[in-house]
C-alpha positions in Angstrom: 0.0 0.0 0.0 1.4 3.4 -1.0 1.5 6.5 1.1 -1.6 8.1 -0.4 -3.6 4.9 -0.2 -2.6 4.6 3.5 -3.6 8.1 4.3 -6.9 7.5 2.5 -7.6 4.4 4.5 -6.9 6.1 7.8 -9.2 9.0 6.8 -12.1 6.6 5.9 -11.5 4.8 9.2 -11.9 8.1 11.1 -15.2 8.7 9.3 -16.7 5.4 10.6 -18.6 4.9 13.9 -16.5 4.3 17.0 -17.1 3.8 20.7 -16.5 6.7 23.1 -16.9 7.2 26.8 -18.1 10.8 27.2 -20.3 11.7 24.2 -23.8 11.0 23.2 -25.8 10.9 19.9 -27.1 14.4 19.2 -30.3 13.0 17.6 -31.5 10.3 20.0 -29.3 10.9 23.1 -27.8 7.3 23.1 -24.7 7.1 25.2 -23.6 3.5 24.7 -23.7 3.2 20.9 -20.8 3.8 18.5 -20.8 7.4 17.1 -19.8 9.0 13.8 -18.2 12.4 14.1 -18.2 13.5 10.4 -21.8 13.4 9.4 -23.0 16.8 10.7 -20.4 19.6 10.9 -21.1 22.7 12.9 -19.5 26.0 13.6 -20.4 29.1 15.6 -18.9 32.1 17.4 -16.7 31.4 20.4 -18.6 34.1 22.3 -21.9 32.2 22.4 -23.0 29.2 24.5 -22.4 25.8 22.9 -25.4 23.7 22.0 -26.1 20.4 23.7 -24.3 17.3 22.3 -21.9 19.5 20.3 -18.3 18.2 20.2 -15.7 21.0 19.6 -12.7 20.0 17.5 -10.9 23.2 16.6 -11.1 27.0 17.0 -9.6 30.0 15.2 -10.3 33.7 14.6 -13.2 33.7 17.0 -15.0 30.6 15.5 -15.3 27.2 17.1 -15.8 24.2 14.9 -16.8 20.6 15.5 -19.7 18.2 15.0 -22.9 16.7 16.3 -22.1 13.0 16.8 -24.6 10.6 15.3 -25.0 6.9 16.5 -25.1 3.8 14.3 -28.9 3.6 14.7 -29.7 7.1 13.6 -27.1 6.9 10.8 -26.4 3.2 10.3 -23.2 2.1 8.5 -23.3 1.1 4.8 -23.0 -2.6 4.5 -20.4 -2.2 1.7 -18.1 0.6 2.8 -19.0 1.0 6.5 -19.5 4.8 6.2 -22.6 6.3 7.9 -25.8 6.7 5.8 -27.8 9.9 5.9 -31.2 8.8 6.9 -34.5 10.6 7.5 -33.7 11.0 11.1 -30.5 12.8 10.2 -32.3 15.0 7.7 -35.0 15.9 10.2 -32.4 16.9 12.8 -30.5 18.9 10.1 -33.6 20.8 8.8 -34.9 21.5 12.3 -31.5 22.8 13.6 -30.9 24.9 10.5 -34.3 26.5 10.8 -33.4 27.8 14.3 -29.8 29.0 13.6 -28.8 32.6 13.4 -27.3 32.5 9.9 -24.6 35.1 10.4 -22.8 33.4 13.3 -23.7 29.7 13.0 -23.5 27.1 10.3 -24.5 23.4 10.0 -23.4 21.3 7.1 -23.4 17.7 6.0 -19.9 16.4 6.5 -17.8 14.3 4.1 -17.8 11.2 6.3 -21.0 9.7 4.8 -21.6 7.0 2.1 -22.1 8.7 -1.2 -21.3 5.7 -3.4 -23.8 2.9 -2.7 -27.6 2.6 -2.9 -29.5 1.6 0.2 -32.9 0.3 -1.0 -34.2 -0.7 2.5 -33.6 2.8 3.8 -35.1 4.4 0.7 -38.2 2.3 1.1 -38.4 3.2 4.8 -38.3 6.9 3.9 -40.9 6.5 1.2 -43.2 4.7 3.6 -42.8 7.2 6.4 -43.2 10.1 4.0 -46.5 8.7 2.7 -45.3 8.0 -0.8 -46.0 4.3 -0.3 -49.7 4.3 0.4 -51.3 1.8 2.8 -54.6 0.4 1.6 -56.8 1.0 4.6 -57.6 4.6 5.7 -58.1 6.0 9.2 -61.6 6.7 10.5 -61.1 10.3 11.4 -63.0 13.5 11.8 -62.1 17.1 10.9 -61.3 18.0 14.5 -58.1 16.1 14.3 -56.8 18.4 11.5 -57.5 21.4 13.7 -55.1 20.3 16.5 -52.3 23.0 16.6 -48.9 21.5 16.6 -47.1 24.7 17.3 -48.3 25.1 20.9 -45.8 26.6 23.3 -46.9 24.1 25.9 -45.7 20.7 24.7 -48.7 19.1 26.4 -51.0 21.4 24.4 -51.2 19.1 21.4 -52.8 16.4 23.6 -55.4 18.6 25.2 -58.3 17.0 23.2 -57.6 13.7 25.0 -59.8 13.2 28.0 -58.3 11.5 31.1 -61.0 8.8 30.7 -59.5 7.9 27.3 -55.9 7.3 28.5 -56.5 3.6 29.2 -58.4 3.2 25.9 -55.4 4.6 23.9 -53.0 2.3 25.9 -55.2 -0.7 25.2 -55.1 0.1 21.5 -51.3 0.4 21.5 -51.0 -2.9 23.6 -53.0 -4.7 20.9 -50.8 -3.3 18.2 -47.7 -4.3 20.3 -49.1 -7.9 20.5 -49.9 -8.1 16.8 -46.5 -6.7 15.6 -43.1 -6.9 17.1 -42.7 -3.2 17.3 -39.5 -3.3 19.4 -37.7 -4.6 16.3 -38.7 -1.5 14.3 -36.4 1.5 14.2 -37.5 4.4 11.9 -36.2 4.0 8.4 -33.8 1.1 9.2 -36.6 -1.4 9.6 -39.9 0.1 8.5 -43.4 -1.4 8.7 -44.4 -3.5 5.8 -47.6 -2.7 3.9 -49.3 -5.7 5.6 -48.2 -4.4 9.0 -49.4 -0.9 8.2 -52.8 -2.3 7.2 -53.0 -4.3 10.4 -52.2 -1.2 12.5 -55.0 0.7 10.7 -57.4 -2.2 11.2 -56.8 -2.3 15.0 -56.9 1.5 15.3 -60.2 1.8 13.3 -61.8 -0.8 15.6 -61.0 1.4 18.7 -61.9 4.6 16.8 -65.3 3.2 15.8 -66.0 1.9 19.3 -64.6 4.5 21.6 -64.3 7.7 19.5 -60.5 8.1 20.0 -58.3 9.7 17.4 -56.1 8.1 14.8 -53.9 11.2 14.9 -53.0 10.5 18.5 -52.7 6.7 18.0 -50.3 7.0 15.1 -48.2 9.8 16.7 -47.7 7.8 20.0 -46.8 4.7 18.0 -44.2 6.6 15.9 -42.8 8.2 19.0 -42.4 4.7 20.5 -40.5 3.4 17.4 -38.1 6.3 17.4 -37.5 6.3 21.2 -34.3 5.1 22.9 -34.5 1.4 23.8 -34.2 2.2 27.5 -37.1 4.6 27.4 -39.1 2.0 25.6 -38.3 -0.7 28.1 -39.2 1.5 31.2 -42.4 3.0 29.8 -43.9 0.6 27.4 -46.8 -0.5 29.7 -47.8 3.2 30.3 -46.6 4.7 27.0 -49.6 7.0 26.7 -49.0 8.5 30.1 -45.3 9.0 29.4 -45.9 10.7 26.0 -48.8 12.9 27.1 -47.9 13.6 30.8 -51.4 12.4 31.9 -51.5 10.9 35.4 -47.8 10.1 35.6 -46.6 8.7 38.9 -44.8 11.2 41.2 -41.4 9.6 40.5 -41.7 10.0 36.8 -41.4 13.2 34.8 -42.7 14.5 31.5 -39.9 15.7 29.3 -40.6 16.4 25.6 -36.9 16.2 25.0 -37.1 12.4 25.8 -38.4 12.1 22.3 -37.0 12.7 18.9 -38.4 14.0 16.8 -40.4 15.9 19.3 -44.1 15.0 19.6 -45.3 18.2 17.9 -43.1 17.5 14.8 -44.3 13.9 14.6 -47.9 14.9 14.9 -47.6 17.5 12.1 -46.0 14.8 9.9 -48.8 12.4 10.6 -51.4 15.0 9.7 -49.7 15.6 6.4 -49.3 12.0 5.5 -52.7 10.6 6.5 -55.1 13.6 6.2 -53.8 15.8 3.4 
Protein backbone atom coordinates (compact mmCIF):
# COMPACT_ATOMS: atom_id res chain seq x y z
CA UNK A 1 0.00 0.00 0.00
CA UNK A 2 1.38 3.38 -1.04
CA UNK A 3 1.53 6.51 1.09
CA UNK A 4 -1.56 8.09 -0.45
CA UNK A 5 -3.59 4.87 -0.15
CA UNK A 6 -2.58 4.56 3.51
CA UNK A 7 -3.64 8.13 4.26
CA UNK A 8 -6.94 7.54 2.48
CA UNK A 9 -7.60 4.37 4.49
CA UNK A 10 -6.92 6.15 7.78
CA UNK A 11 -9.20 9.01 6.75
CA UNK A 12 -12.05 6.64 5.87
CA UNK A 13 -11.51 4.81 9.16
CA UNK A 14 -11.90 8.08 11.06
CA UNK A 15 -15.25 8.65 9.31
CA UNK A 16 -16.73 5.38 10.61
CA UNK A 17 -18.59 4.86 13.89
CA UNK A 18 -16.45 4.32 16.97
CA UNK A 19 -17.08 3.84 20.67
CA UNK A 20 -16.53 6.73 23.07
CA UNK A 21 -16.94 7.23 26.80
CA UNK A 22 -18.09 10.82 27.17
CA UNK A 23 -20.25 11.74 24.17
CA UNK A 24 -23.85 11.01 23.18
CA UNK A 25 -25.80 10.93 19.95
CA UNK A 26 -27.10 14.42 19.17
CA UNK A 27 -30.25 12.96 17.64
CA UNK A 28 -31.51 10.26 20.03
CA UNK A 29 -29.29 10.88 23.07
CA UNK A 30 -27.83 7.35 23.13
CA UNK A 31 -24.66 7.12 25.24
CA UNK A 32 -23.58 3.51 24.72
CA UNK A 33 -23.66 3.24 20.93
CA UNK A 34 -20.79 3.81 18.49
CA UNK A 35 -20.79 7.36 17.13
CA UNK A 36 -19.78 8.98 13.84
CA UNK A 37 -18.18 12.43 14.05
CA UNK A 38 -18.15 13.54 10.42
CA UNK A 39 -21.84 13.40 9.44
CA UNK A 40 -22.96 16.80 10.74
CA UNK A 41 -20.35 19.57 10.88
CA UNK A 42 -21.15 22.65 12.95
CA UNK A 43 -19.47 26.02 13.56
CA UNK A 44 -20.35 29.08 15.63
CA UNK A 45 -18.90 32.11 17.38
CA UNK A 46 -16.75 31.40 20.43
CA UNK A 47 -18.61 34.15 22.27
CA UNK A 48 -21.89 32.20 22.43
CA UNK A 49 -22.99 29.21 24.48
CA UNK A 50 -22.39 25.84 22.87
CA UNK A 51 -25.44 23.69 22.02
CA UNK A 52 -26.11 20.38 23.74
CA UNK A 53 -24.27 17.33 22.35
CA UNK A 54 -21.90 19.50 20.30
CA UNK A 55 -18.31 18.22 20.23
CA UNK A 56 -15.74 20.98 19.60
CA UNK A 57 -12.72 20.01 17.48
CA UNK A 58 -10.93 23.24 16.61
CA UNK A 59 -11.08 27.00 17.04
CA UNK A 60 -9.58 30.00 15.25
CA UNK A 61 -10.33 33.68 14.61
CA UNK A 62 -13.23 33.68 17.04
CA UNK A 63 -14.96 30.65 15.53
CA UNK A 64 -15.26 27.22 17.13
CA UNK A 65 -15.78 24.20 14.87
CA UNK A 66 -16.83 20.65 15.52
CA UNK A 67 -19.67 18.23 15.02
CA UNK A 68 -22.90 16.75 16.27
CA UNK A 69 -22.13 13.03 16.82
CA UNK A 70 -24.59 10.55 15.32
CA UNK A 71 -25.02 6.95 16.48
CA UNK A 72 -25.13 3.81 14.34
CA UNK A 73 -28.91 3.59 14.71
CA UNK A 74 -29.73 7.11 13.56
CA UNK A 75 -27.11 6.89 10.78
CA UNK A 76 -26.40 3.17 10.27
CA UNK A 77 -23.21 2.09 8.50
CA UNK A 78 -23.30 1.13 4.84
CA UNK A 79 -22.97 -2.64 4.51
CA UNK A 80 -20.41 -2.24 1.72
CA UNK A 81 -18.10 0.57 2.81
CA UNK A 82 -19.01 1.01 6.49
CA UNK A 83 -19.53 4.76 6.22
CA UNK A 84 -22.59 6.31 7.90
CA UNK A 85 -25.77 6.70 5.84
CA UNK A 86 -27.75 9.95 5.90
CA UNK A 87 -31.24 8.79 6.93
CA UNK A 88 -34.52 10.57 7.46
CA UNK A 89 -33.65 11.01 11.15
CA UNK A 90 -30.47 12.84 10.22
CA UNK A 91 -32.28 15.04 7.69
CA UNK A 92 -35.04 15.93 10.17
CA UNK A 93 -32.43 16.92 12.75
CA UNK A 94 -30.49 18.90 10.14
CA UNK A 95 -33.55 20.76 8.84
CA UNK A 96 -34.92 21.52 12.31
CA UNK A 97 -31.55 22.78 13.57
CA UNK A 98 -30.87 24.89 10.48
CA UNK A 99 -34.28 26.51 10.79
CA UNK A 100 -33.37 27.81 14.26
CA UNK A 101 -29.80 28.97 13.58
CA UNK A 102 -28.78 32.63 13.36
CA UNK A 103 -27.32 32.54 9.85
CA UNK A 104 -24.56 35.13 10.38
CA UNK A 105 -22.82 33.45 13.31
CA UNK A 106 -23.70 29.74 12.97
CA UNK A 107 -23.48 27.09 10.26
CA UNK A 108 -24.48 23.44 10.03
CA UNK A 109 -23.35 21.35 7.06
CA UNK A 110 -23.36 17.73 6.04
CA UNK A 111 -19.86 16.36 6.48
CA UNK A 112 -17.76 14.33 4.07
CA UNK A 113 -17.83 11.24 6.27
CA UNK A 114 -20.95 9.67 4.77
CA UNK A 115 -21.60 7.05 2.12
CA UNK A 116 -22.12 8.73 -1.24
CA UNK A 117 -21.35 5.74 -3.44
CA UNK A 118 -23.79 2.92 -2.71
CA UNK A 119 -27.56 2.55 -2.91
CA UNK A 120 -29.50 1.63 0.22
CA UNK A 121 -32.88 0.33 -0.97
CA UNK A 122 -34.25 -0.67 2.45
CA UNK A 123 -33.62 2.81 3.84
CA UNK A 124 -35.07 4.41 0.72
CA UNK A 125 -38.21 2.32 1.09
CA UNK A 126 -38.43 3.23 4.77
CA UNK A 127 -38.26 6.93 3.92
CA UNK A 128 -40.88 6.54 1.21
CA UNK A 129 -43.19 4.71 3.60
CA UNK A 130 -42.79 7.19 6.42
CA UNK A 131 -43.23 10.13 4.04
CA UNK A 132 -46.51 8.75 2.74
CA UNK A 133 -45.27 8.01 -0.80
CA UNK A 134 -45.96 4.31 -0.27
CA UNK A 135 -49.68 4.29 0.43
CA UNK A 136 -51.31 1.83 2.80
CA UNK A 137 -54.58 0.42 1.58
CA UNK A 138 -56.76 1.05 4.63
CA UNK A 139 -57.60 4.58 5.68
CA UNK A 140 -58.11 5.97 9.20
CA UNK A 141 -61.59 6.68 10.47
CA UNK A 142 -61.10 10.29 11.44
CA UNK A 143 -62.97 13.53 11.84
CA UNK A 144 -62.12 17.11 10.88
CA UNK A 145 -61.33 18.00 14.50
CA UNK A 146 -58.06 16.13 14.26
CA UNK A 147 -56.83 18.44 11.51
CA UNK A 148 -57.49 21.45 13.73
CA UNK A 149 -55.08 20.34 16.48
CA UNK A 150 -52.34 23.00 16.59
CA UNK A 151 -48.86 21.46 16.61
CA UNK A 152 -47.06 24.75 17.26
CA UNK A 153 -48.26 25.08 20.85
CA UNK A 154 -45.77 26.63 23.27
CA UNK A 155 -46.88 24.11 25.90
CA UNK A 156 -45.68 20.65 24.70
CA UNK A 157 -48.70 19.09 26.36
CA UNK A 158 -51.01 21.37 24.41
CA UNK A 159 -51.17 19.05 21.42
CA UNK A 160 -52.81 16.40 23.63
CA UNK A 161 -55.45 18.64 25.17
CA UNK A 162 -58.28 17.01 23.20
CA UNK A 163 -57.59 13.70 24.95
CA UNK A 164 -59.81 13.19 27.98
CA UNK A 165 -58.33 11.54 31.06
CA UNK A 166 -60.98 8.81 30.73
CA UNK A 167 -59.50 7.90 27.33
CA UNK A 168 -55.92 7.31 28.48
CA UNK A 169 -56.48 3.61 29.17
CA UNK A 170 -58.35 3.19 25.88
CA UNK A 171 -55.41 4.57 23.92
CA UNK A 172 -53.03 2.35 25.89
CA UNK A 173 -55.18 -0.73 25.21
CA UNK A 174 -55.12 0.09 21.51
CA UNK A 175 -51.33 0.37 21.55
CA UNK A 176 -51.04 -2.85 23.56
CA UNK A 177 -53.04 -4.69 20.91
CA UNK A 178 -50.76 -3.31 18.21
CA UNK A 179 -47.72 -4.34 20.27
CA UNK A 180 -49.13 -7.88 20.51
CA UNK A 181 -49.88 -8.09 16.79
CA UNK A 182 -46.53 -6.72 15.58
CA UNK A 183 -43.07 -6.94 17.14
CA UNK A 184 -42.75 -3.17 17.29
CA UNK A 185 -39.54 -3.33 19.36
CA UNK A 186 -37.68 -4.57 16.29
CA UNK A 187 -38.71 -1.49 14.34
CA UNK A 188 -36.44 1.53 14.19
CA UNK A 189 -37.51 4.37 11.94
CA UNK A 190 -36.20 4.04 8.41
CA UNK A 191 -33.82 1.14 9.16
CA UNK A 192 -36.62 -1.42 9.64
CA UNK A 193 -39.93 0.10 8.51
CA UNK A 194 -43.39 -1.40 8.71
CA UNK A 195 -44.37 -3.55 5.77
CA UNK A 196 -47.57 -2.75 3.90
CA UNK A 197 -49.27 -5.71 5.61
CA UNK A 198 -48.22 -4.43 9.03
CA UNK A 199 -49.42 -0.94 8.17
CA UNK A 200 -52.81 -2.29 7.18
CA UNK A 201 -52.98 -4.32 10.40
CA UNK A 202 -52.23 -1.24 12.49
CA UNK A 203 -54.96 0.65 10.66
CA UNK A 204 -57.45 -2.18 11.20
CA UNK A 205 -56.80 -2.30 14.96
CA UNK A 206 -56.90 1.49 15.26
CA UNK A 207 -60.16 1.76 13.31
CA UNK A 208 -61.83 -0.76 15.63
CA UNK A 209 -61.03 1.41 18.65
CA UNK A 210 -61.90 4.62 16.80
CA UNK A 211 -65.28 3.24 15.78
CA UNK A 212 -66.03 1.88 19.26
CA UNK A 213 -64.59 4.54 21.55
CA UNK A 214 -64.27 7.71 19.49
CA UNK A 215 -60.53 8.10 20.03
CA UNK A 216 -58.35 9.72 17.37
CA UNK A 217 -56.10 8.05 14.83
CA UNK A 218 -53.90 11.16 14.87
CA UNK A 219 -53.03 10.48 18.50
CA UNK A 220 -52.66 6.70 18.05
CA UNK A 221 -50.26 7.02 15.12
CA UNK A 222 -48.25 9.81 16.74
CA UNK A 223 -47.75 7.82 19.95
CA UNK A 224 -46.79 4.71 17.98
CA UNK A 225 -44.20 6.56 15.90
CA UNK A 226 -42.76 8.19 19.03
CA UNK A 227 -42.35 4.70 20.49
CA UNK A 228 -40.55 3.42 17.39
CA UNK A 229 -38.09 6.32 17.44
CA UNK A 230 -37.50 6.33 21.21
CA UNK A 231 -34.33 5.12 22.87
CA UNK A 232 -34.54 1.42 23.78
CA UNK A 233 -34.16 2.18 27.50
CA UNK A 234 -37.09 4.61 27.44
CA UNK A 235 -39.15 1.99 25.58
CA UNK A 236 -38.35 -0.68 28.15
CA UNK A 237 -39.19 1.47 31.16
CA UNK A 238 -42.38 3.05 29.84
CA UNK A 239 -43.93 0.56 27.41
CA UNK A 240 -46.80 -0.47 29.70
CA UNK A 241 -47.82 3.16 30.27
CA UNK A 242 -46.59 4.75 27.05
CA UNK A 243 -49.63 7.00 26.67
CA UNK A 244 -49.00 8.54 30.10
CA UNK A 245 -45.31 8.99 29.36
CA UNK A 246 -45.95 10.73 26.02
CA UNK A 247 -48.83 12.95 27.11
CA UNK A 248 -47.92 13.56 30.76
CA UNK A 249 -51.38 12.40 31.90
CA UNK A 250 -51.50 10.87 35.39
CA UNK A 251 -47.78 10.13 35.60
CA UNK A 252 -46.64 8.68 38.95
CA UNK A 253 -44.78 11.19 41.17
CA UNK A 254 -41.38 9.58 40.53
CA UNK A 255 -41.70 10.00 36.77
CA UNK A 256 -41.44 13.23 34.83
CA UNK A 257 -42.72 14.53 31.53
CA UNK A 258 -39.94 15.70 29.27
CA UNK A 259 -40.64 16.44 25.63
CA UNK A 260 -36.87 16.16 25.02
CA UNK A 261 -37.08 12.44 25.82
CA UNK A 262 -38.44 12.07 22.30
CA UNK A 263 -36.96 12.66 18.89
CA UNK A 264 -38.39 13.99 16.76
CA UNK A 265 -40.43 15.91 19.31
CA UNK A 266 -44.14 15.00 19.55
CA UNK A 267 -45.32 18.19 17.86
CA UNK A 268 -43.11 17.50 14.82
CA UNK A 269 -44.26 13.88 14.58
CA UNK A 270 -47.91 14.87 14.87
CA UNK A 271 -47.60 17.47 12.12
CA UNK A 272 -46.01 14.82 9.88
CA UNK A 273 -48.83 12.36 10.63
CA UNK A 274 -51.42 14.99 9.74
CA UNK A 275 -49.67 15.64 6.43
CA UNK A 276 -49.31 11.97 5.49
CA UNK A 277 -52.71 10.64 6.47
CA UNK A 278 -55.07 13.60 6.20
CA UNK A 279 -53.78 15.80 3.38
